[in-house]
MARTORTOR-423195 format. One record per residue (C-alpha): x, y, z; residue number from 1. Coordinates in Angstrom, 2 decimals, decimal comma. Example, Ala and Ser with C-alpha at 12.3 -4.5 7.8 and 13.67 -1.06 7.14 Angstrom:
2
+---------+---------+---------+-----+
|    east |   north |      up | pos |
+---------+---------+---------+-----+
|   12,30 |   -4,50 |    7,80 |   1 |
|   13,67 |   -1,06 |    7,14 |   2 |
+---------+---------+---------+-----+
//
This chain:
326
+---------+---------+---------+-----+
|    east |   north |      up | pos |
+---------+---------+---------+-----+
|  -41,09 |  -53,45 |    8,35 |   1 |
|  -42,96 |  -51,78 |   11,08 |   2 |
|  -43,14 |  -51,72 |   15,11 |   3 |
|  -46,14 |  -50,22 |   16,74 |   4 |
|  -47,39 |  -50,25 |   20,51 |   5 |
|  -51,07 |  -50,12 |   20,43 |   6 |
|  -53,18 |  -48,37 |   23,15 |   7 |
|  -56,51 |  -50,17 |   23,67 |   8 |
|  -59,54 |  -48,55 |   25,60 |   9 |
|  -61,83 |  -51,29 |   25,68 |  10 |
|  -61,93 |  -53,14 |   21,89 |  11 |
|  -60,96 |  -49,88 |   20,29 |  12 |
|  -57,35 |  -48,70 |   19,67 |  13 |
|  -57,16 |  -45,28 |   21,00 |  14 |
|  -53,79 |  -44,66 |   20,29 |  15 |
|  -50,90 |  -46,00 |   18,13 |  16 |
|  -46,97 |  -45,40 |   19,24 |  17 |
|  -44,74 |  -45,79 |   16,24 |  18 |
|  -41,60 |  -46,95 |   17,03 |  19 |
|  -38,22 |  -47,16 |   14,88 |  20 |
|  -35,34 |  -49,21 |   15,66 |  21 |
|  -31,92 |  -50,60 |   14,39 |  22 |
|  -30,32 |  -53,81 |   15,45 |  23 |
|  -26,46 |  -54,01 |   14,71 |  24 |
|  -24,26 |  -57,09 |   14,78 |  25 |
|  -20,71 |  -58,33 |   13,25 |  26 |
|  -21,54 |  -57,75 |    9,90 |  27 |
|  -23,27 |  -53,88 |   10,12 |  28 |
|  -26,72 |  -53,44 |   10,17 |  29 |
|  -28,51 |  -56,89 |   10,83 |  30 |
|  -32,53 |  -55,72 |   11,35 |  31 |
|  -34,62 |  -52,80 |   11,68 |  32 |
|  -38,15 |  -51,69 |   12,03 |  33 |
|  -39,51 |  -48,37 |   10,82 |  34 |
|  -36,66 |  -46,06 |    9,80 |  35 |
|  -32,94 |  -47,30 |   10,91 |  36 |
|  -31,71 |  -43,68 |    9,46 |  37 |
|  -33,92 |  -41,65 |   12,01 |  38 |
|  -31,56 |  -39,24 |   13,85 |  39 |
|  -32,52 |  -39,27 |   17,47 |  40 |
|  -31,25 |  -38,01 |   20,63 |  41 |
|  -29,74 |  -40,70 |   22,67 |  42 |
|  -30,66 |  -38,74 |   25,91 |  43 |
|  -29,72 |  -40,93 |   28,99 |  44 |
|  -29,08 |  -44,11 |   26,35 |  45 |
|  -25,51 |  -42,34 |   25,99 |  46 |
|  -24,63 |  -42,63 |   29,56 |  47 |
|  -22,66 |  -45,62 |   29,40 |  48 |
|  -20,19 |  -44,29 |   26,45 |  49 |
|  -19,63 |  -41,09 |   28,66 |  50 |
|  -18,64 |  -43,27 |   31,43 |  51 |
|  -15,85 |  -44,21 |   29,50 |  52 |
|  -14,15 |  -41,19 |   30,07 |  53 |
|  -13,56 |  -42,16 |   33,66 |  54 |
|  -11,04 |  -45,12 |   32,25 |  55 |
|   -9,79 |  -43,03 |   29,06 |  56 |
|   -8,71 |  -40,15 |   31,40 |  57 |
|   -7,23 |  -42,40 |   34,39 |  58 |
|   -9,80 |  -40,81 |   36,78 |  59 |
|  -11,14 |  -44,28 |   37,72 |  60 |
|   -7,66 |  -45,16 |   38,97 |  61 |
|   -6,39 |  -41,86 |   40,23 |  62 |
|   -9,74 |  -41,40 |   42,51 |  63 |
|  -10,07 |  -45,18 |   43,31 |  64 |
|  -13,22 |  -45,53 |   42,08 |  65 |
|  -15,63 |  -48,69 |   42,91 |  66 |
|  -17,64 |  -50,87 |   40,20 |  67 |
|  -20,68 |  -49,15 |   42,08 |  68 |
|  -19,68 |  -45,75 |   41,50 |  69 |
|  -18,75 |  -46,51 |   37,73 |  70 |
|  -22,02 |  -48,21 |   37,63 |  71 |
|  -23,88 |  -44,92 |   38,93 |  72 |
|  -21,99 |  -42,96 |   36,52 |  73 |
|  -24,19 |  -44,58 |   33,89 |  74 |
|  -27,40 |  -44,78 |   35,51 |  75 |
|  -30,55 |  -42,77 |   35,48 |  76 |
|  -31,30 |  -43,56 |   39,05 |  77 |
|  -34,51 |  -43,75 |   41,35 |  78 |
|  -32,91 |  -41,35 |   43,95 |  79 |
|  -32,96 |  -44,02 |   46,91 |  80 |
|  -31,07 |  -43,84 |   50,06 |  81 |
|  -28,67 |  -46,25 |   48,45 |  82 |
|  -28,09 |  -44,08 |   44,83 |  83 |
|  -27,85 |  -40,83 |   47,13 |  84 |
|  -25,24 |  -42,60 |   49,33 |  85 |
|  -22,94 |  -43,97 |   46,37 |  86 |
|  -22,94 |  -40,36 |   44,71 |  87 |
|  -22,20 |  -38,51 |   47,99 |  88 |
|  -19,10 |  -41,06 |   48,42 |  89 |
|  -18,25 |  -40,66 |   44,70 |  90 |
|  -18,09 |  -36,75 |   45,26 |  91 |
|  -16,17 |  -37,17 |   48,72 |  92 |
|  -13,60 |  -38,87 |   46,82 |  93 |
|  -12,97 |  -35,95 |   44,62 |  94 |
|  -13,12 |  -33,62 |   47,54 |  95 |
|  -16,15 |  -31,83 |   46,11 |  96 |
|  -19,41 |  -30,96 |   47,51 |  97 |
|  -23,02 |  -31,62 |   45,64 |  98 |
|  -23,36 |  -28,12 |   44,85 |  99 |
|  -20,89 |  -28,80 |   42,20 | 100 |
|  -23,13 |  -30,81 |   40,31 | 101 |
|  -24,56 |  -29,06 |   37,49 | 102 |
|  -27,57 |  -31,28 |   36,95 | 103 |
|  -30,01 |  -29,25 |   39,12 | 104 |
|  -32,59 |  -30,68 |   41,56 | 105 |
|  -35,71 |  -32,96 |   41,08 | 106 |
|  -37,77 |  -35,12 |   43,46 | 107 |
|  -36,65 |  -38,91 |   43,55 | 108 |
|  -37,84 |  -40,97 |   40,66 | 109 |
|  -39,03 |  -43,54 |   43,50 | 110 |
|  -42,20 |  -43,10 |   45,07 | 111 |
|  -40,89 |  -44,64 |   48,59 | 112 |
|  -37,97 |  -42,32 |   48,66 | 113 |
|  -40,15 |  -39,05 |   47,36 | 114 |
|  -42,35 |  -40,12 |   50,40 | 115 |
|  -39,53 |  -40,27 |   52,93 | 116 |
|  -38,05 |  -37,18 |   52,34 | 117 |
|  -41,82 |  -35,34 |   52,49 | 118 |
|  -42,37 |  -37,09 |   55,87 | 119 |
|  -39,21 |  -36,11 |   57,16 | 120 |
|  -39,76 |  -32,61 |   56,10 | 121 |
|  -36,58 |  -32,65 |   53,76 | 122 |
|  -36,28 |  -31,21 |   50,03 | 123 |
|  -34,37 |  -33,02 |   47,56 | 124 |
|  -30,85 |  -32,32 |   46,66 | 125 |
|  -28,62 |  -32,49 |   43,51 | 126 |
|  -27,79 |  -35,81 |   44,90 | 127 |
|  -31,49 |  -37,21 |   44,07 | 128 |
|  -31,36 |  -36,06 |   40,60 | 129 |
|  -30,93 |  -39,00 |   38,36 | 130 |
|  -28,02 |  -37,82 |   36,77 | 131 |
|  -26,02 |  -37,26 |   39,61 | 132 |
|  -23,75 |  -40,06 |   39,02 | 133 |
|  -22,85 |  -38,97 |   35,77 | 134 |
|  -22,03 |  -35,45 |   36,59 | 135 |
|  -19,93 |  -36,59 |   39,41 | 136 |
|  -18,06 |  -39,02 |   36,73 | 137 |
|  -17,47 |  -35,84 |   34,34 | 138 |
|  -16,35 |  -33,79 |   37,45 | 139 |
|  -13,79 |  -36,87 |   38,09 | 140 |
|  -12,73 |  -36,66 |   34,27 | 141 |
|  -12,10 |  -33,31 |   34,40 | 142 |
|   -9,67 |  -33,53 |   37,62 | 143 |
|   -8,08 |  -35,99 |   35,86 | 144 |
|   -7,31 |  -34,17 |   32,57 | 145 |
|   -6,05 |  -31,29 |   34,79 | 146 |
|   -8,68 |  -29,02 |   33,59 | 147 |
|  -10,88 |  -26,55 |   35,68 | 148 |
|  -13,97 |  -28,39 |   36,63 | 149 |
|  -16,09 |  -25,63 |   36,43 | 150 |
|  -18,19 |  -25,28 |   33,52 | 151 |
|  -17,60 |  -28,94 |   32,99 | 152 |
|  -21,18 |  -29,21 |   31,22 | 153 |
|  -20,25 |  -26,69 |   28,54 | 154 |
|  -19,97 |  -28,01 |   25,15 | 155 |
|  -16,53 |  -26,46 |   24,40 | 156 |
|  -14,97 |  -27,83 |   27,81 | 157 |
|  -12,56 |  -30,72 |   27,54 | 158 |
|  -14,64 |  -33,11 |   29,16 | 159 |
|  -17,74 |  -32,90 |   26,82 | 160 |
|  -15,33 |  -32,49 |   23,60 | 161 |
|  -13,89 |  -36,07 |   24,75 | 162 |
|  -17,29 |  -37,57 |   25,24 | 163 |
|  -18,62 |  -36,43 |   22,05 | 164 |
|  -14,93 |  -37,78 |   19,85 | 165 |
|  -15,78 |  -41,14 |   21,79 | 166 |
|  -19,38 |  -41,38 |   20,60 | 167 |
|  -18,23 |  -40,39 |   17,14 | 168 |
|  -15,42 |  -42,85 |   16,96 | 169 |
|  -17,96 |  -45,95 |   18,33 | 170 |
|  -20,87 |  -44,88 |   16,17 | 171 |
|  -18,72 |  -44,36 |   13,10 | 172 |
|  -20,25 |  -40,89 |   12,31 | 173 |
|  -19,98 |  -37,40 |   14,06 | 174 |
|  -23,14 |  -36,78 |   16,19 | 175 |
|  -25,13 |  -33,50 |   16,45 | 176 |
|  -25,71 |  -32,15 |   20,00 | 177 |
|  -28,01 |  -29,82 |   22,09 | 178 |
|  -28,34 |  -29,18 |   25,57 | 179 |
|  -30,19 |  -32,21 |   27,93 | 180 |
|  -32,49 |  -32,05 |   30,55 | 181 |
|  -29,20 |  -32,23 |   32,80 | 182 |
|  -27,69 |  -29,03 |   30,98 | 183 |
|  -24,60 |  -31,26 |   29,56 | 184 |
|  -24,89 |  -31,78 |   25,82 | 185 |
|  -26,77 |  -34,80 |   24,63 | 186 |
|  -25,97 |  -36,42 |   21,10 | 187 |
|  -28,07 |  -37,27 |   18,19 | 188 |
|  -27,00 |  -40,03 |   15,74 | 189 |
|  -29,01 |  -42,05 |   12,93 | 190 |
|  -30,33 |  -45,24 |   15,06 | 191 |
|  -28,06 |  -47,71 |   13,16 | 192 |
|  -25,14 |  -45,75 |   14,26 | 193 |
|  -26,19 |  -45,31 |   17,84 | 194 |
|  -26,69 |  -49,58 |   17,49 | 195 |
|  -23,04 |  -50,08 |   16,53 | 196 |
|  -21,97 |  -48,26 |   19,60 | 197 |
|  -24,10 |  -50,61 |   21,46 | 198 |
|  -22,79 |  -53,34 |   19,69 | 199 |
|  -19,14 |  -52,41 |   20,97 | 200 |
|  -20,49 |  -52,37 |   24,46 | 201 |
|  -21,77 |  -56,01 |   23,70 | 202 |
|  -18,64 |  -57,26 |   22,19 | 203 |
|  -15,60 |  -54,80 |   23,56 | 204 |
|  -13,18 |  -57,02 |   21,86 | 205 |
|  -14,57 |  -55,68 |   18,33 | 206 |
|  -14,24 |  -52,07 |   19,57 | 207 |
|  -11,37 |  -49,75 |   18,33 | 208 |
|   -8,44 |  -50,75 |   20,51 | 209 |
|   -8,41 |  -47,83 |   22,82 | 210 |
|  -11,87 |  -48,20 |   24,03 | 211 |
|  -11,66 |  -52,05 |   24,61 | 212 |
|  -10,86 |  -51,94 |   28,33 | 213 |
|  -12,92 |  -49,01 |   29,01 | 214 |
|  -15,98 |  -50,48 |   27,73 | 215 |
|  -15,41 |  -53,89 |   29,25 | 216 |
|  -15,12 |  -52,24 |   32,90 | 217 |
|  -17,90 |  -50,01 |   32,32 | 218 |
|  -20,18 |  -53,11 |   31,22 | 219 |
|  -19,01 |  -55,10 |   34,14 | 220 |
|  -19,98 |  -52,48 |   36,39 | 221 |
|  -23,51 |  -51,95 |   35,21 | 222 |
|  -23,96 |  -55,94 |   34,79 | 223 |
|  -22,71 |  -56,34 |   38,57 | 224 |
|  -24,73 |  -53,44 |   39,79 | 225 |
|  -27,91 |  -53,33 |   37,95 | 226 |
|  -29,60 |  -52,19 |   40,95 | 227 |
|  -27,75 |  -48,74 |   40,88 | 228 |
|  -28,27 |  -48,57 |   37,07 | 229 |
|  -32,12 |  -47,58 |   37,40 | 230 |
|  -33,69 |  -48,98 |   40,66 | 231 |
|  -36,39 |  -51,44 |   42,17 | 232 |
|  -38,82 |  -52,23 |   39,50 | 233 |
|  -37,33 |  -50,10 |   36,82 | 234 |
|  -36,95 |  -51,91 |   33,51 | 235 |
|  -33,22 |  -51,67 |   33,26 | 236 |
|  -32,57 |  -53,25 |   36,49 | 237 |
|  -35,35 |  -55,93 |   35,80 | 238 |
|  -33,80 |  -57,00 |   32,38 | 239 |
|  -30,15 |  -56,73 |   33,84 | 240 |
|  -30,96 |  -59,17 |   36,85 | 241 |
|  -32,74 |  -61,48 |   34,41 | 242 |
|  -30,81 |  -61,60 |   31,16 | 243 |
|  -26,96 |  -61,21 |   30,04 | 244 |
|  -27,47 |  -58,07 |   28,97 | 245 |
|  -26,92 |  -54,20 |   29,53 | 246 |
|  -29,96 |  -51,99 |   29,15 | 247 |
|  -30,08 |  -48,18 |   29,16 | 248 |
|  -33,03 |  -45,92 |   29,16 | 249 |
|  -33,25 |  -42,20 |   27,87 | 250 |
|  -35,77 |  -39,78 |   27,88 | 251 |
|  -38,43 |  -39,25 |   25,46 | 252 |
|  -39,07 |  -42,80 |   24,26 | 253 |
|  -35,25 |  -44,08 |   23,57 | 254 |
|  -33,54 |  -47,01 |   24,67 | 255 |
|  -30,38 |  -48,80 |   24,06 | 256 |
|  -29,42 |  -52,70 |   24,55 | 257 |
|  -25,82 |  -54,23 |   24,63 | 258 |
|  -26,67 |  -57,97 |   23,94 | 259 |
|  -23,68 |  -60,07 |   24,30 | 260 |
|  -25,52 |  -63,61 |   24,07 | 261 |
|  -28,17 |  -63,76 |   21,50 | 262 |
|  -28,64 |  -66,84 |   18,68 | 263 |
|  -27,16 |  -64,32 |   16,07 | 264 |
|  -24,13 |  -63,27 |   18,25 | 265 |
|  -23,65 |  -60,24 |   20,20 | 266 |
|  -26,01 |  -57,36 |   19,27 | 267 |
|  -26,27 |  -53,63 |   19,75 | 268 |
|  -30,11 |  -52,07 |   19,77 | 269 |
|  -31,25 |  -48,82 |   19,62 | 270 |
|  -34,83 |  -47,87 |   19,71 | 271 |
|  -36,89 |  -44,62 |   19,81 | 272 |
|  -40,82 |  -44,22 |   20,28 | 273 |
|  -41,38 |  -41,48 |   17,83 | 274 |
|  -44,23 |  -39,84 |   20,19 | 275 |
|  -41,64 |  -40,16 |   22,93 | 276 |
|  -43,89 |  -42,48 |   25,10 | 277 |
|  -41,95 |  -44,29 |   27,70 | 278 |
|  -44,66 |  -46,72 |   28,47 | 279 |
|  -44,79 |  -47,93 |   25,04 | 280 |
|  -40,97 |  -48,05 |   24,93 | 281 |
|  -41,02 |  -50,50 |   27,66 | 282 |
|  -43,64 |  -52,65 |   26,08 | 283 |
|  -41,47 |  -52,65 |   22,68 | 284 |
|  -38,41 |  -53,35 |   24,15 | 285 |
|  -39,94 |  -56,60 |   26,01 | 286 |
|  -41,16 |  -57,94 |   22,64 | 287 |
|  -37,99 |  -57,13 |   20,65 | 288 |
|  -35,93 |  -59,08 |   23,18 | 289 |
|  -38,51 |  -61,94 |   22,90 | 290 |
|  -38,23 |  -61,70 |   19,03 | 291 |
|  -34,57 |  -61,90 |   19,33 | 292 |
|  -34,65 |  -65,33 |   21,19 | 293 |
|  -34,01 |  -63,51 |   24,64 | 294 |
|  -36,94 |  -64,45 |   27,11 | 295 |
|  -36,90 |  -62,67 |   30,34 | 296 |
|  -40,04 |  -64,31 |   31,71 | 297 |
|  -43,15 |  -62,63 |   33,09 | 298 |
|  -42,81 |  -58,91 |   32,88 | 299 |
|  -45,00 |  -56,12 |   34,01 | 300 |
|  -44,57 |  -54,68 |   30,23 | 301 |
|  -46,45 |  -57,97 |   29,01 | 302 |
|  -49,67 |  -56,36 |   27,64 | 303 |
|  -49,91 |  -54,21 |   30,63 | 304 |
|  -53,21 |  -52,96 |   31,66 | 305 |
|  -54,59 |  -49,41 |   31,31 | 306 |
|  -56,38 |  -47,97 |   34,24 | 307 |
|  -58,36 |  -45,47 |   35,47 | 308 |
|  -58,18 |  -43,07 |   38,54 | 309 |
|  -60,19 |  -45,45 |   40,55 | 310 |
|  -57,43 |  -48,20 |   39,59 | 311 |
|  -60,39 |  -49,97 |   37,25 | 312 |
|  -58,68 |  -51,90 |   34,34 | 313 |
|  -60,24 |  -50,06 |   31,13 | 314 |
|  -57,81 |  -51,31 |   28,31 | 315 |
|  -54,09 |  -52,41 |   27,65 | 316 |
|  -50,99 |  -51,71 |   25,54 | 317 |
|  -49,86 |  -54,47 |   23,04 | 318 |
|  -46,78 |  -54,51 |   21,04 | 319 |
|  -46,78 |  -55,66 |   17,24 | 320 |
|  -43,38 |  -56,12 |   15,80 | 321 |
|  -42,22 |  -56,94 |   12,17 | 322 |
|  -38,46 |  -56,81 |   11,77 | 323 |
|  -36,77 |  -56,64 |    8,62 | 324 |
|  -33,61 |  -58,72 |    8,49 | 325 |
|  -30,68 |  -57,40 |    6,16 | 326 |
+---------+---------+---------+-----+
//
């Protein structure tokens, strides 16, 4: 079965975005479209699993981390003043400064935050980077392990070895790795294996014993603070504010979902737009949720218009999804 997002200009399909996805439930692979064995990098969709290190190492207790700080560790945030403030507070608890973050610097994703910086004559800092919370979490895990935080981003650092082992055990297979945009390792898994990890995030009671409480606490932090996981208007925050789910976008067309409450029970989903289109990804995610019996109501990603440089509507995007049920 196939999943496509069609980009129309006028009456003509100008582009087609092929999507592969896997849906995992209690009995294993439940449904798929495209190629569920496709090996794909999770990119930032792996952040909820990387944040488990805060609890596996005892860092959350040692540094008195709040749910807000745990939520930010899972985030691809928009760099709003609130995101920056939570990231700064996180680092203060570690007695470390922003210069210790190895993520680099980019302008805030938020247009409002970016404009405010420009008008104030200020430049973005590592705190504005969408991964600053994840990196603060990795520094916390290093300190809790009693290992040097220097080089925490390297693949041979104990924190990164722990993250790789965690994902391997939740996915049921050893991931490949490469360097992510923020300089830490990113992991690649077949979509069906990644969906298995998201299934355990949806239903921690079914996870291996050592991960049950960490998964529950990370999930609770995301659920209670969806605005910190992404930001106003972002699809992750939008969906988590409207539905009982956990949503995590990743770069280059990746998306992960943990669905605790569906007509078919708890489910995990891993989705990849094969040409990396983020716009097509959002359209397919909403279509998939509706196919699974979860309705977020009207969204900005329902048949969204394509507009030209004058703001005139010239086309639209449309998802077509056929699931193969196992």
